[in-house]
TILUM-569583 format. One line per field, with one value per residue (C-alpha): x negated, y, z negated. Coordinates in pm, 1 decimal. Example, Ala and Ser with C-alpha at 12.3 -4.5 7.8 and 13.67 -1.06 7.14 Angstrom:
2
u c(-1230.0  -1367.0) .
v c(-450.0  -106.0) .
w c(-780.0  -714.0) .
//
This chain:
329
u c(1607.0  1519.0  1165.3  1121.6  1250.9  1028.7  711.5  784.1  596.6  278.8  288.9  346.5  142.6  58.7  430.6  562.3  314.5  364.4  742.6  744.2  518.5  758.0  1058.0  892.5  798.8  1152.7  1316.0  1064.6  1139.5  1510.4  1536.9  1367.4  1190.6  1006.3  1199.0  987.7  679.8  796.6  774.2  418.7  255.5  514.6  455.0  80.5  91.1  329.7  98.4  -225.2  -110.0  -10.6  -348.5  -518.1  -303.1  -425.2  -792.4  -1033.8  -1205.6  -1407.0  -1561.2  -1611.7  -1832.3  -2066.8  -2420.6  -2557.9  -2600.6  -2862.9  -2973.2  -2626.3  -2512.3  -2787.3  -2759.4  -2383.9  -2439.9  -2683.7  -2433.3  -2127.6  -2273.9  -2534.1  -2466.5  -2085.9  -2067.6  -2333.9  -2137.3  -1815.1  -1974.1  -2114.7  -1779.8  -1581.0  -1810.1  -1773.1  -1397.3  -1239.5  -1447.4  -1135.8  -938.6  -1075.0  -788.6  -870.2  -1238.7  -1148.8  -930.0  -1208.3  -1458.2  -1224.1  -1179.3  -1555.0  -1631.2  -1384.7  -1517.4  -1374.7  -1031.9  -851.2  -870.8  -1249.0  -1203.5  -940.3  -1140.6  -1461.4  -1284.4  -1120.1  -1450.4  -1659.5  -1843.1  -1962.6  -1632.8  -1797.2  -2009.3  -1700.9  -1518.0  -1810.5  -1845.7  -1474.7  -1469.0  -1798.4  -1748.5  -1415.6  -1560.1  -1865.5  -1654.0  -1429.1  -1734.2  -1909.9  -1608.9  -1570.8  -1934.9  -1953.3  -1649.0  -1803.1  -2124.1  -1958.6  -1636.6  -1676.7  -1791.2  -1483.9  -1208.6  -1198.6  -1286.9  -1252.2  -1447.9  -1254.0  -922.6  -1046.0  -1159.7  -814.3  -660.2  -894.0  -797.4  -431.1  -451.5  -749.2  -879.9  -550.1  -393.7  -717.1  -701.3  -328.2  -379.1  -641.2  -414.1  -115.8  -316.8  -451.0  -101.6  45.4  -234.9  -170.5  201.8  198.6  -148.8  -407.8  -239.2  105.4  -25.6  -201.2  105.5  398.9  268.1  -43.5  114.4  381.5  157.6  39.2  401.2  496.3  197.0  281.7  641.7  510.8  247.0  519.5  702.0  385.2  320.7  679.7  649.4  312.4  418.9  762.0  610.2  363.9  594.0  649.7  279.0  187.6  416.8  263.4  -94.5  -130.5  -499.2  -555.8  -394.2  -626.1  -924.5  -823.2  -798.2  -1131.4  -1307.5  -1166.3  -1265.6  -1619.5  -1641.0  -1542.6  -1757.8  -2061.8  -2015.1  -1943.5  -2253.1  -2481.8  -2374.9  -2401.5  -2759.5  -2854.3  -2691.6  -2852.3  -3196.9  -3190.7  -2922.2  -2803.0  -2468.0  -2239.3  -2387.6  -2393.0  -2019.8  -1955.2  -2172.8  -1984.5  -1639.1  -1761.3  -1869.3  -1646.3  -1326.0  -1229.3  -986.5  -726.7  -451.2  -657.6  -796.7  -445.5  -324.5  -625.4  -610.9  -239.1  -246.2  -559.5  -544.8  -192.5  -19.8  -263.9  -556.9  -337.2  -253.5  -600.0  -596.4  -250.2  -376.0  -686.5  -465.9  -393.8  -752.6  -906.1  -687.1  -736.0  -1110.5  -1141.2  -948.2  -1139.4  -1472.8  -1384.3  -1296.0  -1622.1  -1815.4  -1661.8  -1758.8  -2111.9  -2220.0  -2470.4  -2589.1  -2830.5  -2782.8  -3114.9  -3221.8  -3490.2  -3711.7  -4008.7  -4000.4  -4029.7  -3763.7  -3653.0  -3428.0) .
v c(2228.7  2305.1  2394.9  2057.6  1872.0  2072.8  2018.1  1657.7  1485.6  1690.6  1610.3  1237.3  1134.6  790.5  710.0  905.0  797.7  420.8  476.9  662.6  397.9  122.2  321.1  385.7  18.1  -103.5  151.0  75.2  -297.5  -253.8  69.7  231.4  544.1  627.3  958.1  1077.8  1090.7  1428.4  1565.1  1451.6  1780.6  1978.4  1769.3  1808.3  2187.7  2216.9  1992.5  2178.5  2542.0  2580.5  2442.7  2708.3  2982.8  2874.2  2847.2  3055.1  3208.6  3478.9  3250.1  2971.7  3180.6  3308.0  3177.4  2985.1  2638.9  2559.5  2214.8  2066.6  2225.4  2067.1  1730.6  1732.7  1810.2  1519.9  1278.8  1413.4  1431.0  1155.8  895.5  872.9  839.8  566.1  379.4  422.8  298.0  -8.0  -94.7  -21.9  -252.3  -525.5  -507.1  -346.3  -466.7  -559.9  -246.7  77.6  280.4  162.6  232.8  584.9  633.6  536.8  757.6  1057.0  1012.7  994.7  1299.8  1544.6  1605.6  1760.1  1895.5  2090.3  1774.9  1816.3  2139.3  1993.9  1684.7  1887.1  2128.2  1846.0  1676.4  1984.9  2024.9  2330.4  2464.1  2741.0  2481.8  2265.0  2557.0  2630.7  2264.8  2251.1  2556.4  2500.8  2124.1  2166.9  2416.3  2200.2  1885.5  2045.9  2145.9  1809.4  1575.4  1552.3  1462.9  1220.4  1040.9  1023.8  874.8  627.8  502.6  632.3  292.0  122.6  370.9  657.1  975.8  1305.1  1563.5  1848.6  1684.8  1625.1  1987.1  2104.4  1883.2  2030.7  2379.6  2288.6  2115.0  2285.8  2607.5  2780.3  2696.3  2813.9  3151.3  3187.9  3087.9  3357.8  3616.6  3507.1  3513.4  3861.8  3999.1  3837.0  3970.8  4320.6  4283.9  4104.2  4184.3  3919.8  3833.2  3813.2  3586.4  3357.0  3334.3  3342.6  3182.4  2968.0  2718.8  2615.7  2571.7  2217.1  2104.0  2236.3  2058.7  1732.4  1730.8  1760.1  1494.6  1256.6  1310.5  1223.5  916.2  794.7  840.4  662.3  364.3  322.7  324.3  50.0  -158.5  -445.4  -453.8  -476.1  -774.9  -942.8  -899.1  -903.5  -989.5  -644.5  -485.9  -679.5  -579.1  -213.6  -232.9  -413.8  -163.1  132.7  -9.4  -75.1  269.2  456.6  234.2  298.9  675.7  700.0  495.5  677.3  1026.7  927.5  807.1  1121.8  1344.9  1155.1  1198.5  1550.4  1755.2  1873.6  1741.6  2022.7  2015.0  1634.2  1617.1  1867.5  1656.8  1334.9  1483.5  1693.9  1381.1  1096.4  1301.0  1329.2  1581.0  1313.9  1559.8  1709.6  1368.6  1223.3  1506.0  1476.5  1097.0  1062.4  1344.6  1230.2  849.7  756.2  581.7  289.3  512.1  700.9  382.0  349.8  713.1  670.9  380.0  581.2  827.0  554.5  437.7  785.0  914.5  597.6  603.6  965.7  903.1  587.0  752.4  1037.1  789.9  600.8  927.0  1024.4  685.8  642.3  999.2  916.3  1272.7  1480.9  1847.8  1899.7  1795.0  1530.5  1540.9  1318.0  1170.0  1502.3  1704.5  2052.1  2272.5) .
w c(1464.8  1827.8  1720.3  1549.5  1855.2  2089.5  1884.6  1783.1  2071.1  2016.5  1644.2  1696.7  2001.1  1864.4  1847.9  2144.6  2414.2  2362.0  2345.8  2679.1  2831.7  2722.7  2846.6  3182.7  3210.9  3140.4  3371.5  3646.3  3626.9  3694.6  3891.0  4187.7  4058.7  4380.3  4400.5  4105.4  4329.7  4457.1  4100.4  4029.8  4129.3  3931.7  3618.6  3669.1  3692.5  3396.4  3194.7  3267.5  3292.4  2922.2  2809.9  3023.6  2873.7  2530.3  2633.1  2424.4  2727.1  2548.0  2289.3  2538.8  2767.8  2496.6  2498.2  2201.9  2052.3  2314.1  2194.9  2145.8  2473.4  2683.0  2510.7  2574.6  2942.2  2962.4  2809.5  2996.1  3344.4  3341.8  3074.4  3088.0  3469.6  3456.1  3187.9  3387.8  3710.5  3534.7  3373.2  3689.7  3888.2  3626.9  3566.3  3875.2  4167.6  4361.2  4275.3  4415.7  4263.5  3911.0  3973.2  4081.4  3773.6  3533.5  3716.7  3714.4  3339.9  3286.5  3498.9  3339.1  2984.5  2670.3  2589.8  2321.4  2108.7  2107.1  1915.2  1683.0  1584.2  1546.5  1314.0  1117.9  1036.4  965.3  1295.1  1484.5  1622.1  1827.6  2006.8  2065.3  2226.8  2457.5  2552.5  2633.0  2859.1  3040.0  3062.3  3238.8  3489.2  3564.7  3582.2  3841.0  4048.1  4050.2  4055.3  4437.9  4492.2  4200.4  4339.9  4687.8  4544.6  4307.8  4468.9  4823.2  4945.5  4797.3  4881.7  5134.8  4947.5  5129.2  4925.1  5083.0  4991.5  4634.3  4619.2  4727.4  4460.0  4198.8  4311.9  4269.9  3932.2  3762.4  3916.4  3999.9  3659.8  3496.5  3669.9  3611.4  3248.6  3203.0  3364.3  3153.5  2833.3  2912.8  2978.5  2667.3  2448.8  2579.8  2518.5  2182.6  2056.9  1969.0  1640.1  1800.9  2076.4  1827.5  1602.9  1846.7  2165.9  2113.4  1865.6  2119.1  2424.0  2337.7  2297.6  2641.3  2791.2  2615.2  2746.0  3102.3  3029.9  2912.0  3240.1  3428.2  3212.3  3257.6  3634.1  3659.0  3447.9  3609.2  3957.3  3857.2  3633.1  3876.9  3960.0  3590.7  3540.6  3841.9  3718.9  3340.5  3382.4  3531.7  3225.3  2992.7  3205.9  3178.6  2799.4  2771.5  2997.1  2803.0  2463.5  2587.5  2748.3  2433.5  2211.6  2431.9  2433.9  2059.7  1978.2  2222.9  2115.5  1748.7  1795.9  1988.4  1728.5  1441.9  1590.6  1732.7  1555.7  1220.2  1105.7  1230.4  1580.0  1587.6  1513.4  1795.3  2026.6  1948.6  1997.7  2291.6  2478.2  2360.8  2405.6  2771.8  2917.8  2985.9  3078.2  3360.2  3458.2  3473.8  3695.3  3924.4  3946.0  4014.2  4270.9  4453.8  4419.7  4310.0  4016.8  4003.4  3913.5  3667.4  3475.8  3326.5  3208.9  3059.1  2847.9  2757.8  2566.7  2309.7  2269.5  2266.6  1982.8  1778.9  1842.4  1734.8  1414.2  1320.3  1397.1  1161.3  885.8  933.1  938.6  607.1  460.2  593.7  686.2  959.7  1012.3  810.8  721.9  901.2  1250.5  1292.7  1599.1  1670.7  1323.7  1148.2  976.6  1078.6  873.8) .
//
């Protein structure tokens, strides 16, 4: 019974996340939840640390899948920031915090869901793992400077402060996760770790994420009521962002890659590491910037599921890769 309760949120994100958002909104309208600000960093660490413990470090650092890897880097660190900047300028010109939130989301690529969706729809899982690990590391390295270049003229961005935040919410949990995983593998063995520990890590992370979502929404509840236009702008910007990335990565995959690699490319670029982005945004820029990432959870999961259904119906990708009009096996 306790196991079912503990794992329920992770198994029912599409139901649980909107429910927590509604609860946080209602509570925030009638009660002062400002005391929860002191728990933001704790929620953030508890959300990210379990995902790092479950990271597949060894497989993620292997070389291979060169073409899909470089194409994913191109999309993740050039195309998606450009799309995010364009949409942020169009929809959030008067709100630097929302601009920062969208940019943070666009800069931190891939998550465990990248691997899950790639596996579900028959993609190259090894490539997805490598994109997840390396994308997170590179995203953490470039995030401060991307933010300075993109939103620095709208909101004060201290690259050293952002770097310290990244150390707190990404790098330190990453190192501690690696250490924890190593110790647990020695104690339980690889099979014991995979069977007894790994399956429960996402649930622990989700519980902490729900605490962070509740806090972010409750703190902004009165502001949301006062500006429903901003909420509609956020939803419109997110839908356009995900549509643009899904379409662009699909076209690139269709032209350059065989099917398995193309599926990994799509889910390795359209899926953002929203847990890490949420922690970074709320810690560095506050609840306003976190609101857009909170809503992105709903659209990202729905987008991934619908894309998979459409892929199964239309099958855009070939079993061979086509380059320059020719066909390569």
